[in-house]
Wavefront OBJ file of the C-alpha trace (Angstrom):
o trace
v 84.790 139.222 84.243
v 82.614 141.270 81.581
v 84.482 141.334 78.564
v 84.184 143.637 75.354
v 85.601 142.888 72.103
v 86.269 145.745 69.507
v 88.538 143.981 67.054
v 88.061 141.064 64.573
v 91.586 140.032 65.191
v 91.902 136.540 66.733
v 92.676 136.667 70.501
v 96.290 135.612 69.849
v 96.826 138.459 67.723
v 94.917 141.214 69.711
v 95.706 142.776 73.130
v 93.700 142.212 76.176
v 93.464 144.471 78.846
v 91.691 144.636 82.400
v 90.239 147.308 84.069
v 88.073 148.139 87.297
v 89.773 145.642 89.472
v 89.654 142.840 86.939
v 85.784 142.879 86.495
v 86.150 144.301 83.056
v 88.229 142.980 79.968
v 88.620 144.607 76.738
v 89.989 142.881 73.661
v 91.428 145.559 71.080
v 93.710 145.717 68.237
v 96.508 147.394 70.288
v 95.123 148.805 73.303
v 93.015 151.472 74.408
v 94.066 155.212 74.501
v 95.398 156.253 77.629
v 92.734 158.824 78.102
v 90.044 156.031 77.467
v 91.639 154.090 80.354
v 91.577 157.096 82.576
v 87.756 157.106 81.972
v 87.295 153.512 82.433
v 89.315 153.616 85.704
v 87.500 156.483 87.166
v 83.932 155.354 85.901
v 83.196 154.230 89.812
v 83.291 158.136 90.589
v 79.868 158.174 89.198
v 78.344 156.994 92.649
v 74.787 157.150 91.650
v 73.194 155.497 88.676
v 72.216 158.168 86.193
v 69.096 157.909 84.211
v 70.748 159.394 81.242
v 74.390 159.626 80.234
v 76.395 161.587 77.499
v 79.606 160.074 76.215
v 81.386 162.600 74.085
v 84.811 162.599 72.550
v 85.090 158.792 72.552
v 86.111 156.958 69.191
v 85.525 153.433 70.266
v 82.299 153.065 72.370
v 84.063 151.114 75.104
v 83.400 153.747 77.780
v 79.830 153.779 76.968
v 79.441 149.903 76.732
v 81.138 149.912 80.390
v 78.762 152.451 81.554
v 75.711 150.189 80.465
v 77.099 147.085 82.161
v 77.601 149.152 85.121
v 74.144 150.933 85.200
v 71.578 148.970 83.607
v 68.531 150.828 82.232
v 70.532 154.112 81.754
v 69.770 155.858 78.443
v 73.197 156.528 76.827
v 73.915 158.974 74.228
v 77.265 158.717 72.233
v 78.370 161.915 70.293
v 81.069 162.164 67.897
v 81.688 164.701 65.168
v 83.142 162.602 62.493
v 81.343 159.801 60.533
v 84.358 157.708 60.495
v 84.569 157.722 64.318
v 80.718 157.122 64.186
v 81.297 154.010 62.029
v 83.732 152.603 64.403
v 81.666 153.222 67.495
v 78.583 151.678 65.603
v 80.469 148.579 64.611
v 81.742 148.113 68.300
v 78.411 148.769 69.814
v 76.518 146.196 67.542
v 79.471 143.615 67.757
v 78.745 143.498 71.677
v 75.009 143.262 71.288
v 74.036 146.867 71.990
v 70.740 148.152 70.168
v 71.593 151.427 68.728
v 69.562 154.260 67.104
v 71.624 156.555 64.880
v 71.122 160.219 64.349
v 72.404 162.969 62.126
v 71.741 166.718 61.525
v 68.466 167.185 59.255
v 70.298 169.197 56.711
v 72.765 166.396 55.471
v 72.230 163.239 53.733
v 74.104 160.205 55.067
v 75.120 157.071 52.644
v 72.041 154.616 52.625
v 72.577 151.737 55.112
v 74.675 153.466 57.312
v 72.792 152.488 60.175
v 69.608 150.368 59.504
v 66.529 151.156 61.941
v 66.949 149.117 65.030
v 64.520 146.602 65.735
v 64.587 147.484 69.481
v 61.692 149.859 70.267
v 63.897 151.361 73.176
v 67.528 151.117 72.233
v 69.948 151.465 74.994
v 72.169 153.721 72.768
v 71.727 156.656 70.771
v 74.650 157.470 68.594
v 74.613 161.081 67.204
v 77.226 162.390 64.711
v 76.075 165.920 64.807
v 77.501 169.574 64.758
v 76.441 169.970 68.284
v 75.509 167.589 71.440
v 71.858 166.423 70.975
v 70.151 168.905 73.276
v 68.809 167.012 76.403
v 69.143 166.998 80.103
v 71.933 164.488 80.893
v 72.368 163.278 84.682
v 76.140 162.601 83.953
v 78.663 162.851 81.058
v 81.953 161.332 80.140
v 84.204 163.323 78.020
v 87.523 162.372 76.347
v 89.587 164.661 74.346
v 93.099 164.425 72.663
v 95.120 166.875 70.628
v 94.876 164.754 67.409
v 91.412 164.856 67.025
v 90.370 168.092 68.963
v 91.785 171.392 68.908
v 91.987 173.451 72.038
v 89.238 175.753 70.902
v 87.056 172.704 69.920
v 87.607 171.198 73.500
v 86.573 174.444 75.066
v 83.425 174.831 72.753
v 82.413 171.104 73.585
v 82.875 171.768 77.227
v 80.582 174.468 77.183
v 78.220 172.633 75.328
v 78.234 169.707 77.898
v 77.634 172.194 80.512
v 74.662 173.576 78.953
v 73.052 170.187 78.505
v 73.895 168.969 82.009
v 71.339 168.457 84.770
v 71.670 170.848 87.675
v 74.124 169.054 89.908
v 75.142 166.585 86.961
v 78.812 165.501 87.110
v 81.027 165.438 84.228
v 83.994 163.149 84.290
v 86.856 164.538 82.003
v 89.787 162.731 80.720
v 92.268 164.940 78.232
v 95.626 164.553 76.894
v 96.828 168.307 77.032
v 98.639 170.882 79.108
v 96.566 170.831 82.422
v 97.234 174.542 83.123
v 95.131 175.957 80.652
v 92.752 173.360 80.791
v 92.209 173.373 84.569
v 91.838 177.251 84.332
v 88.956 176.908 81.748
v 87.152 174.221 83.701
v 87.202 176.399 86.773
v 85.763 179.197 84.884
v 83.183 177.077 83.637
v 82.322 174.772 86.478
v 84.046 176.302 89.636
v 85.219 173.577 91.864
v 87.197 170.643 90.230
v 88.280 167.453 91.759
v 91.589 166.364 90.157
v 92.115 162.638 90.105
v 95.080 162.445 87.833
v 97.466 164.862 86.429
v 100.976 163.627 85.131
v 102.652 163.447 81.805
v 100.230 165.468 79.824
v 97.424 163.305 80.945
v 94.579 164.667 83.071
v 91.560 163.369 84.690
v 89.006 165.460 86.649
v 85.455 165.422 87.847
v 82.991 168.440 87.955
v 79.502 169.449 88.685
v 77.135 171.708 87.102
v 76.257 174.470 89.839
v 74.602 177.036 87.731
v 73.893 177.985 84.214
v 76.613 179.783 82.294
v 76.351 183.593 82.590
v 77.494 184.243 79.291
v 77.986 181.403 76.692
v 80.684 182.218 74.244
v 80.348 181.967 70.284
v 83.400 180.148 69.038
v 82.488 180.685 65.312
v 84.639 182.987 63.053
v 84.374 184.819 59.701
v 86.733 185.734 57.149
v 86.618 186.968 53.519
v 87.295 185.046 50.389
v 87.317 185.647 46.705
v 88.389 184.780 43.257
v 90.779 187.074 41.451
v 88.922 189.930 40.166
v 85.752 188.717 41.698
v 83.198 189.536 44.348
v 84.359 189.232 48.158
v 82.200 186.834 50.282
v 82.082 186.667 53.920
v 82.365 182.722 55.045
v 81.839 181.395 58.633
v 83.766 178.622 59.994
v 83.488 176.595 63.326
v 86.125 175.188 65.640
v 86.932 171.625 64.348
v 86.513 172.810 60.744
v 89.594 172.699 58.688
v 91.478 176.180 58.580
v 89.106 177.656 61.323
v 89.464 181.377 61.461
v 90.972 181.959 57.795
v 90.755 180.855 54.151
v 92.940 177.795 53.327
v 95.632 178.886 50.884
v 95.654 175.384 49.180
v 91.764 175.756 49.011
v 92.174 179.089 47.423
v 94.559 177.849 44.787
v 92.075 174.919 44.132
v 89.225 177.266 43.712
v 91.164 179.645 41.210
v 92.387 176.672 39.011
v 88.922 175.089 39.129
v 87.299 178.425 38.088
v 89.064 178.424 34.852
v 88.302 174.601 34.251
v 84.661 174.991 34.669
v 82.702 173.126 31.334
v 79.517 174.710 30.526
v 76.395 173.780 32.669
v 78.937 172.422 35.374
v 78.328 169.934 38.041
v 80.787 170.215 40.709
v 81.714 167.702 43.430
v 83.345 169.425 46.495
v 84.924 166.508 48.448
v 86.344 167.339 51.972
v 84.647 170.679 51.744
v 85.446 172.074 55.043
v 83.571 175.259 55.412
v 82.446 175.320 51.770
v 85.237 177.705 50.416
v 85.954 175.956 47.024
v 82.403 174.986 46.070
v 80.964 178.267 47.184
v 83.424 180.457 45.263
v 82.841 178.239 42.082
v 79.109 178.473 42.849
v 79.113 182.295 42.833
v 81.429 182.463 39.674
v 78.630 181.359 37.256
v 74.820 181.444 37.485
v 74.479 177.805 36.434
v 77.062 176.081 38.622
v 75.634 173.190 40.783
v 77.542 172.052 43.596
v 77.513 168.953 45.906
v 79.418 169.424 49.098
v 80.809 166.402 50.846
v 82.473 165.859 54.192
v 82.805 163.489 56.988
v 82.908 165.941 59.748
v 79.567 167.075 61.119
v 80.794 170.494 61.845
v 82.068 171.192 58.448
v 78.576 170.215 57.199
v 77.100 172.847 59.561
v 79.662 175.630 58.569
v 78.947 174.913 54.993
v 75.133 174.954 55.409
v 75.561 178.418 57.269
v 77.497 179.845 54.233
v 75.026 178.466 51.753
v 71.850 179.766 53.489
v 73.932 183.227 53.957
v 74.691 183.335 50.283
v 71.351 182.382 49.010
v 72.777 178.859 47.767
v 70.634 176.498 49.751
v 69.635 174.542 46.661
v 73.263 172.639 46.829
v 73.378 169.260 48.092
v 75.184 168.554 51.399
v 76.261 164.827 52.104
v 77.900 163.788 55.411
v 80.200 160.862 54.240
v 83.285 159.191 55.111
v 83.450 156.958 51.896
v 82.594 159.050 49.024
v 79.308 159.052 47.316
v 77.287 157.115 44.568
v 76.076 159.941 42.644
v 77.766 160.119 39.049
v 77.588 162.662 36.076
v 79.975 165.421 37.578
v 81.998 167.357 35.241
v 84.283 168.609 37.858
v 85.760 166.990 41.171
v 87.597 169.269 43.565
v 89.439 167.919 46.585
v 91.948 169.046 49.076
v 92.541 165.824 51.070
v 94.410 165.528 54.220
v 97.618 163.805 53.508
v 97.949 161.518 56.627
v 97.062 157.929 57.154
v 99.619 156.649 54.367
v 97.742 158.753 51.561
v 94.539 156.381 52.280
v 92.228 159.315 52.318
v 93.992 160.910 49.097
v 93.463 157.564 47.441
v 89.630 157.705 48.551
v 89.148 160.967 47.002
v 90.742 159.796 43.790
v 88.818 156.638 43.679
v 85.656 158.720 44.224
v 86.816 161.168 41.333
v 87.036 158.177 38.797
v 83.579 156.926 39.747
v 81.510 159.968 39.913
v 82.964 162.065 36.970
v 81.253 161.786 33.623
v 83.675 160.776 30.736
v 85.597 163.990 29.879
v 85.037 165.345 33.345
v 88.094 166.971 35.197
v 89.589 165.921 38.571
v 91.592 168.642 40.375
v 93.372 167.950 43.903
v 95.684 170.027 45.571
v 98.829 169.368 47.844
v 101.682 171.418 49.123
v 104.148 168.896 47.572
v 102.317 167.533 44.746
v 104.627 165.005 43.169
v 103.210 162.066 44.965
v 99.641 163.180 44.244
v 100.463 163.423 40.560
v 101.587 159.905 40.640
v 98.494 158.692 42.561
v 96.200 160.333 39.923
v 98.273 159.166 36.944
v 98.010 155.654 37.975
v 94.184 156.038 38.299
v 93.341 158.091 35.063
v 96.518 157.637 33.006
v 97.044 161.541 32.631
v 98.031 163.979 35.288
v 99.771 167.371 35.090
v 100.701 169.746 37.994
v 99.462 173.406 37.896
v 101.265 175.456 40.200
v 99.425 178.150 42.038
v 99.923 180.108 45.378
v 103.016 177.828 46.121
v 100.741 174.790 45.780
v 100.412 172.215 43.177
v 96.992 171.486 41.663
v 96.874 168.267 39.879
v 94.687 167.980 36.933
v 93.481 164.605 35.399
v 90.884 164.046 32.869
v 88.641 161.087 33.107
l 1 2 3 4 5 6 7 8 9 10 11 12 13 14 15 16 17 18 19 20 21 22 23 24 25 26 27 28 29 30 31 32 33 34 35 36 37 38 39 40 41 42 43 44 45 46 47 48 49 50 51 52 53 54 55 56 57 58 59 60 61 62 63 64 65 66 67 68 69 70 71 72 73 74 75 76 77 78 79 80 81 82 83 84 85 86 87 88 89 90 91 92 93 94 95 96 97 98 99 100 101 102 103 104 105 106 107 108 109 110 111 112 113 114 115 116 117 118 119 120 121 122 123 124 125 126 127 128 129 130 131 132 133 134 135 136 137 138 139 140 141 142 143 144 145 146 147 148 149 150 151 152 153 154 155 156 157 158 159 160 161 162 163 164 165 166 167 168 169 170 171 172 173 174 175 176 177 178 179 180 181 182 183 184 185 186 187 188 189 190 191 192 193 194 195 196 197 198 199 200 201 202 203 204 205 206 207 208 209 210 211 212 213 214 215 216 217 218 219 220 221 222 223 224 225 226 227 228 229 230 231 232 233 234 235 236 237 238 239 240 241 242 243 244 245 246 247 248 249 250 251 252 253 254 255 256 257 258 259 260 261 262 263 264 265 266 267 268 269 270 271 272 273 274 275 276 277 278 279 280 281 282 283 284 285 286 287 288 289 290 291 292 293 294 295 296 297 298 299 300 301 302 303 304 305 306 307 308 309 310 311 312 313 314 315 316 317 318 319 320 321 322 323 324 325 326 327 328 329 330 331 332 333 334 335 336 337 338 339 340 341 342 343 344 345 346 347 348 349 350 351 352 353 354 355 356 357 358 359 360 361 362 363 364 365 366 367 368 369 370 371 372 373 374 375 376 377 378 379 380 381 382 383 384 385 386 387 388 389 390 391 392 393 394 395 396 397 398 399 400
């Protein structure tokens, strides 16, 4: 039995599962997601060995590792949108002896040492954390999607991207946790014939083949107006997968409006969790000397921010793809609108980054709908915190 390990837990504390008739074992923290299990069990449906394989939507790398074992010599590209997921995939690939080359979009910088150059001149795996699937011609593709990590619109966008990059007659194996009715309708519109292998309890596994190019590829981007009170209105672009796609976030607007009043002379702003760049762009356009560094872990957020910076003539701003903050210091203002899941761990990362990057006297501003817990978090780190109500949100202010 070929065994993959994707956890550092001792085997007695981990979960061991077997797949493919007992020929594949996976040791993980708590077991693989059901969609990933479906992909593994249906991997034999790739009846001919592909020379190139795309694995999209996967957050562990297990499907890619299993495919590599089944198809020696296959060039495998793993794609993900979020650097946090890329970090997990890279860790698992490396732990299982896979030589991997890492790629990101050229318009962002990534923390040094995220993925040192591989010593292997021809790595088996290419890991891409990019706004779109790396352009190529893939003989086959594996795609896994769950509502927790992908909106319905992002799933459709990525399916079109996969279709565009599949070789003629290329096979795509898809496992989704979603309502199968709309999904199957969209797949028929894209690929024509569908082979359904599993459809039960909100889980679906199908395979499709590329028969012809898309007659009319869709543009899933959207634009919306945004402005500070009394200021000029700007048109911003967003993409599926970016927070608050198709509309300005009310919390972000509240944060930008408070931040505009707090700008020090010659301000240097860190916009962390920037999304499409809403907060930092409004601040950058409010005064001629505002410098902004934009940070997000999601490649699509970085791409949307880049589009907006270019459209508004702000291309000199810094754009960083990071899931662990940044090391640059000397900022006068930190603006953050973190997600409040994961037991406040992401909000804690934002607060930690603010404390580490702000210059003495610099201002940290973070926003939440219910701001009391955030106020306590920032007070514990800075020794001061106050809630500034705005637009039904609380912007919490602390000074370093």
